[in-house]
C-alpha positions in Angstrom: 66.2 1.1 27.5 65.6 -1.8 25.0 62.0 -2.0 26.2 61.6 1.8 25.8 63.0 1.5 22.3 60.6 -1.3 21.4 57.7 0.7 22.9 58.7 3.8 20.9 58.8 1.8 17.7 55.3 0.4 18.4 54.0 3.9 19.0 55.6 5.4 16.0 54.9 2.7 13.5 51.1 2.7 12.6 49.2 -0.5 12.9 48.4 -1.9 9.4 44.7 -2.4 10.1 44.4 1.2 11.5 46.3 2.6 8.5 44.1 0.7 6.1 41.0 2.0 7.9 42.3 5.6 7.7 43.2 5.1 4.0 39.8 3.7 3.3 38.1 6.6 5.2 40.1 9.1 3.1 38.8 7.4 -0.1 35.3 7.1 1.2 32.9 8.8 -1.2 31.2 11.9 0.0 27.5 12.7 -0.1 26.4 14.2 -3.4 23.2 15.1 -5.3 22.6 15.3 -9.0 22.5 18.8 -10.4 18.9 18.5 -11.6 15.5 18.3 -10.1 15.0 14.8 -8.6 12.1 12.5 -9.3 10.7 9.8 -7.0 13.3 7.3 -6.1 12.9 4.0 -7.9 15.9 2.0 -6.7 18.9 2.1 -4.3 22.1 0.3 -5.3 24.6 -0.4 -2.5 28.1 -1.3 -3.5 29.8 -3.4 -0.9 33.2 -2.9 -2.5 33.0 0.9 -2.6 30.8 1.2 0.6 28.5 3.5 -1.3 24.8 3.8 -2.0 23.4 5.5 -5.1 19.7 6.4 -5.4 18.1 6.5 -8.8 15.0 8.0 -10.3 13.6 7.4 -13.8 16.3 9.6 -15.3 19.5 8.4 -13.5 21.2 8.9 -10.2 19.9 11.6 -7.8 21.8 10.9 -4.5 25.0 9.3 -3.4 26.4 8.7 0.0 29.0 6.5 1.8 27.7 3.6 3.8 28.9 1.0 6.3 27.9 -2.6 5.6 28.4 -5.7 7.6 31.7 -6.8 9.1 33.3 -10.2 8.4 31.1 -12.9 9.8 28.1 -10.7 9.7 28.3 -9.6 6.1 25.5 -7.7 4.5 24.0 -10.2 2.0 24.3 -9.3 -1.7 21.2 -9.7 -3.7 17.8 -8.2 -4.7 15.5 -6.7 -2.1 12.9 -4.0 -1.7 11.7 -1.7 1.0 9.0 -3.5 2.9 8.5 -1.2 5.9 9.6 2.3 6.9 9.9 3.5 10.5 11.1 6.9 11.5 12.3 6.0 15.0 13.4 2.4 15.3 15.2 0.6 18.0 16.9 -2.8 17.5 15.6 -5.8 19.4 18.8 -7.7 18.4 21.6 -5.4 19.4 21.2 -3.7 22.7 18.2 -1.6 21.7 20.4 0.4 19.3 18.8 3.4 17.8 18.3 3.0 14.0 16.6 6.2 12.8 14.9 6.5 9.4 14.8 2.8 9.0 14.0 1.2 5.6 13.4 -2.5 6.3 14.3 -4.9 3.4 13.9 -8.3 5.2 11.6 -9.3 8.0 14.6 -10.9 9.7 16.1 -7.5 10.3 18.3 -6.3 7.5 17.6 -2.6 6.9 19.0 0.7 5.7 19.1 3.2 8.5 21.1 6.2 9.9 24.2 5.3 11.9 27.9 6.0 12.5 30.2 5.6 9.5 33.8 4.9 10.4 34.8 4.7 6.8 34.7 0.9 6.5 32.3 -2.1 7.0 31.2 -1.9 10.6 27.6 -3.1 11.0 26.0 -6.4 12.0 24.5 -6.8 8.5 22.5 -3.6 8.0 23.5 -0.8 5.7 24.3 2.3 7.8 23.6 5.6 6.1 24.8 9.1 7.1 22.2 10.4 9.6 21.1 13.4 7.5 21.1 11.4 4.3 18.9 8.8 5.9 16.5 11.4 7.0 16.3 13.0 3.6 15.8 9.6 1.9 13.1 8.7 4.4 11.2 11.8 3.3 11.2 11.0 -0.4 11.2 7.2 -0.6 8.3 4.9 -0.5 7.6 1.3 0.5 8.4 -0.9 -2.6 11.5 1.0 -3.6 13.9 -1.6 -5.1 17.2 -2.1 -3.1 20.0 -3.9 -4.9 23.1 -4.9 -2.9 26.0 -5.7 -5.2 29.4 -7.1 -4.4 31.0 -4.5 -6.8 30.1 -1.2 -8.5 27.1 -1.5 -10.8 24.7 0.9 -12.4 21.5 0.6 -14.4 21.7 1.0 -18.2 18.8 1.5 -20.6 17.7 -1.6 -22.4 15.1 -2.6 -24.9 14.1 -6.3 -25.6 11.0 -8.1 -26.8 10.9 -10.1 -23.6 10.2 -6.9 -21.5 6.6 -6.3 -21.0 4.8 -3.7 -23.2 1.5 -2.4 -21.8 -1.5 -1.7 -24.1 -3.4 1.6 -24.2 -6.6 -0.4 -23.9 -5.8 -1.5 -20.4 -5.4 2.0 -19.1 -8.4 3.2 -21.1 -10.5 0.3 -19.6 -9.3 1.3 -16.1 -10.1 4.9 -16.7 -13.6 4.0 -18.1 -14.3 1.9 -15.0 -13.1 4.7 -12.7 -15.4 7.1 -14.5 -18.3 4.7 -14.2 -17.5 4.3 -10.5 -17.5 8.1 -10.1 -20.8 8.3 -11.8 -22.3 5.5 -9.8 -21.1 7.3 -6.6 -22.8 10.5 -7.8 -26.0 8.7 -8.4 -25.8 6.9 -5.1 -25.2 10.2 -3.3 -28.2 11.8 -5.2 -30.4 8.8 -4.3 -29.4 9.2 -0.6 -30.3 12.9 -0.8 -33.6 12.1 -2.5 -34.3 9.5 0.3 -33.5 12.1 3.0 -35.8 14.6 1.3 -38.6 12.1 1.0 -38.2 11.1 4.7 -38.3 14.8 5.8 -41.5 15.4 3.7 -43.0 12.2 5.2 -42.0 13.3 8.7 -43.7 16.7 8.1 -46.8 15.0 6.8 -46.9 12.7 9.8 -46.6 15.7 12.1 -49.5 17.4 10.3 -51.6 14.3 10.5 -50.9 14.0 14.2 -51.9 17.6 14.7 -55.2 17.0 12.8 -55.8 13.8 14.8 -55.4 15.8 18.0 -57.9 18.4 16.8 -60.3 15.6 15.8 -59.9 13.9 19.2 -60.7 17.2 21.0 -63.7 17.8 18.7 -65.0 14.3 19.5 -64.6 15.0 23.2 -66.6 18.2 22.8 -69.4 16.4 20.9 -69.5 13.8 23.7 -69.7 16.5 26.3 -72.5 18.3 24.4 -74.5 15.0 24.2 -74.1 14.6 28.0 -75.2 18.2 28.5 -78.4 17.6 26.4 -79.2 14.6 28.4 -78.7 16.5 31.7 -80.8 19.5 30.6 -83.7 20.0 33.0 -85.5 22.8 31.2 -86.4 23.6 27.7 -84.2 26.6 27.7 -81.2 24.6 29.0 -81.9 21.9 26.5 -82.0 24.4 23.7 -78.7 25.9 24.7 -77.2 22.3 25.0 -78.5 21.3 21.6 -77.1 24.5 20.0 -73.7 23.7 21.6 -73.9 20.1 20.3 -74.6 21.3 16.8 -71.5 23.6 17.0 -69.4 20.8 18.3 -70.7 18.5 15.6 -69.8 21.0 12.9 -66.3 21.5 14.5 -65.9 17.7 14.5 -66.9 17.4 10.9 -64.3 20.1 10.0 -61.7 18.3 12.1 -62.6 15.0 10.4 -62.3 16.6 7.0 -58.8 18.0 7.9 -57.7 14.7 9.3 -58.9 12.8 6.1 -57.1 15.4 3.9 -53.9 15.0 6.0 -54.2 11.2 5.8 -54.6 11.4 2.0 -51.5 13.7 1.8 -49.4 11.4 4.0 -49.9 8.2 2.0 -48.1 9.4 -1.2 -45.2 10.7 0.9 -44.9 7.3 2.5 -45.0 5.6 -0.9 -42.3 8.1 -2.0 -40.1 7.1 0.9 -40.5 3.4 0.0 -39.6 4.1 -3.6 -36.7 6.4 -2.6 -35.4 3.7 -0.2 -35.5 1.1 -2.9 -33.8 3.4 -5.4 -31.1 4.3 -2.8 -30.4 0.7 -2.1 -30.2 -0.1 -5.8 -27.9 2.9 -6.4 -25.7 1.9 -3.4 -25.4 -1.7 -4.8 -24.5 -0.3 -8.2 -21.9 2.0 -6.6 -20.4 -0.9 -4.6 -20.2 -3.0 -7.8 -18.7 -0.2 -9.9 -16.2 0.7 -7.2 -15.0 -2.9 -6.8 -14.5 -3.2 -10.6 -12.6 0.1 -10.7 -10.4 -1.0 -7.8 -9.6 -4.3 -9.4 -8.8 -2.6 -12.7 -6.6 0.0 -10.9 -4.9 -2.8 -9.0 -4.2 -4.6 -12.2 -2.3 -1.5 -13.3 -0.1 -1.6 -10.1 3.5 -2.5 -10.8 4.0 -6.2 -11.4 7.1 -8.2 -10.4 8.3 -11.3 -12.2 11.0 -13.5 -10.9 12.6 -16.2 -13.1 14.9 -18.8 -11.4 17.3 -20.9 -13.3 17.6 -23.0 -10.2 13.9 -24.0 -10.1 13.1 -23.5 -13.8 10.1 -21.5 -12.7 8.6 -18.1 -13.2 6.8 -16.3 -10.2 4.6 -13.3 -10.3 3.7 -10.8 -7.5 1.7 -7.7 -7.6 1.5 -5.4 -4.6 3.7 -7.8 -2.5 1.1 -10.5 -3.0 1.8 -13.8 -4.9 -0.3 -14.1 -8.0 0.9 -17.2 -9.8 3.9 -19.4 -10.7 4.5 -21.2 -13.9 7.2 -23.4 -15.5 9.5 -21.4 -17.8 11.9 -22.4 -20.5 15.6 -21.3 -20.2 18.0 -22.2 -23.0 21.2 -23.9 -21.8 19.7 -24.4 -18.3 23.0 -26.0 -17.1 24.9 -22.8 -17.8 25.0 -19.8 -15.4 22.8 -16.9 -16.4 23.7 -14.4 -13.7 21.4 -12.2 -11.7 19.8 -9.3 -13.6 17.2 -6.8 -12.5 15.1 -5.1 -15.2 13.0 -2.1 -14.1 10.3 -0.2 -16.0 11.2 3.4 -15.1 8.8 5.4 -17.2 6.1 5.3 -19.8 6.8 6.0 -23.4 4.6 6.5 -26.5 5.2 2.9 -27.4 5.1 1.3 -24.0 7.7 1.4 -21.2 11.3 2.5 -20.8 13.4 -0.1 -19.1 16.8 -0.2 -17.4 18.9 -3.3 -16.5 21.3 -4.0 -13.7 23.6 -7.1 -13.6 25.1 -7.8 -10.2 27.2 -10.9 -10.7 28.9 -13.1 -13.3 27.0 -14.9 -15.9 25.3 -13.9 -19.1 25.1 -10.2 -20.1 21.7 -8.7 -19.7 20.6 -9.0 -23.3 21.8 -12.6 -23.5 20.0 -13.5 -20.3 16.8 -12.1 -21.9 17.5 -14.0 -25.1 17.7 -17.3 -23.1 14.3 -17.1 -21.5 10.9 -18.0 -23.0 8.1 -16.6 -21.0 4.8 -18.5 -21.6 2.5 -16.5 -23.9 -0.4 -16.9 -21.5 1.7 -15.2 -18.8 2.6 -12.4 -21.1 -1.0 -12.0 -22.1 -2.0 -11.6 -18.5 0.8 -9.3 -17.2 2.0 -7.5 -20.3 -1.1 -5.4 -21.1 -1.3 -3.9 -17.6 2.5 -3.5 -16.8 3.3 0.0 -15.5 6.3 2.0 -14.3 8.1 0.3 -11.3 7.3 -3.1 -12.8 10.3 -5.4 -12.8 11.7 -8.6 -14.2 14.4 -10.4 -12.3 16.3 -13.3 -13.8 18.7 -15.2 -11.5 20.6 -18.4 -11.1 19.3 -18.3 -7.5 16.0 -19.6 -6.1 13.7 -17.4 -4.1 15.2 -16.6 -0.7 13.4 -17.8 2.4 12.9 -14.0 3.0 10.4 -13.9 0.2 7.1 -14.2 2.0 4.1 -12.3 3.3 4.5 -8.6 2.8 7.5 -8.7 0.6 8.4 -8.4 -3.0 10.8 -11.0 -4.4 14.1 -11.5 -2.4 17.0 -13.2 -4.0 20.4 -13.6 -2.3 23.7 -14.4 -4.1 24.7 -17.8 -2.8 28.4 -17.3 -3.7 28.7 -14.2 -1.6 29.0 -14.0 2.3 25.7 -14.0 4.1 26.7 -13.8 7.7 24.5 -10.9 8.6 21.5 -12.8 7.2 22.4 -16.1 8.7 22.5 -14.6 12.2 18.9 -13.6 12.0 15.6 -15.4 12.3 12.8 -14.5 10.0 9.9 -12.7 11.7 6.2 -12.2 10.9 5.0 -8.9 9.3 1.8 -9.1 11.4 0.3 -5.9 12.8 1.8 -6.9 16.2 5.3 -6.6 14.7 6.7 -4.0 17.0 9.7 -4.0 19.3 9.3 -3.9 23.0 11.2 -0.6 23.4 8.8 1.0 20.9 5.8 -0.2 22.8 7.2 1.1 26.1 7.8 4.5 24.5 4.3 4.6 23.2 2.8 3.7 26.6 5.1 6.2 28.4 4.7 9.2 26.1 1.4 8.4 24.3 2.8 8.6 20.8 4.3 6.3 18.3 6.9 6.5 15.6 6.1 7.4 12.1 6.0 4.2 10.2 4.4 2.9 7.1 3.8 -0.4 5.4 1.9 -1.6 2.4 -0.1 -4.7 1.9 -1.2 -5.2 -1.6 -3.6 -7.8 -2.9 -3.5 -10.2 -5.8 -5.2 -9.4 -9.1 -8.5 -10.9 -10.0 -6.9 -13.5 -12.3 -4.7 -15.2 -9.7 -5.3 -16.7 -6.3 -3.2 -17.3 -3.2 -3.9 -19.4 -0.2 -1.5 -20.0 2.6 1.9 -20.4 1.1 0.9 -21.9 -2.2 0.6 -20.1 -5.5 -2.1 -20.7 -8.1 -0.8 -23.0 -10.8 -2.0 -23.4 -14.4 
């Protein structure tokens, strides 16, 4: 009876952990969307404390949903990331081939946002699980490069203006537009030159055919003259000789006419051959001009791609990337370098008449965002290079942290908060973003069914004023 009573007590009284999970599930935020048309997503902010993700466009939040982050010992790392790869149907090579649909990879070692079960509390091995439907919707509107901020607590972007934030110049966009126009005109001229060459070649081909026809006529006339000569020589009587001589005269007249036609055709062909030579040279020159103009336009357009700048108090350096490619690094001056500055992410969200509209997010203790900007002094030569061409989605990150080892080929800057648990990251080994980066299960499915998953990745290139070789930045 005593045992039954104890058992009854155990059954009736809820387990504290289970009760906490149920309580947390009851408080879990539901999915929601802003009551306005949504723009392109610029950033996703994940709150580990609230187990919630919020997606922002240029004008504020557009989507919210509950998430499940990493459990104790495999915690989702807090810090600054970006989407470096998207894959519609993804299977984990770390955890029993687990299905991770609508994956947004943020580290090459395997941290990602993806669809998954949400029990109402942290439950993953380091990834950020999203509601399945929400993950699919986000996959459809997001793009590689979207900023992903994982914060220990609840944070949100606020608008900010400061002289240290880059201000583009109208001249840079005008210059790019002018080069694009020149490239378009060069392409038009190259196409016209190709058309002219094709026309000249057709005319020359017709002239060659006509010449060949006249040559055949002349050859036959020459054969008739030769036959007539032989007939004259064989003639045994005066009458036969007269007939043969008359035939020879007709053959000679026919040959003279054929020769005249052949000479005329030859004279007509030569200018057409000269025209082909001239058209070929013009087409080659036009194609060379098109190639040069297109390259200049591409480089100018690439210089207008979003630029990312990372300033580390730890290393006292400034780093620049554009299109996931390192451009340069430079020493930077930070006032009171022995004092924490925090981790702040400033994002250019839209153009304005005077430049760019910026927002700031602070994800840990330290200076407030404005004070952090006040404490840095970006070298003027760096500002002169990146400021004029800055565009929406450009970013400036200021942090106490150094660059994470996850910053590498095919990534934007990655910074991880060192005073927050990183179990989910520590358990992983960094992989290579090479074209062969595919999981075995996916390769098997492609071989079996003859189709692959929808995926995308972006490899940018450095601007014309920086260089990168191996793992070293250009220094100046």
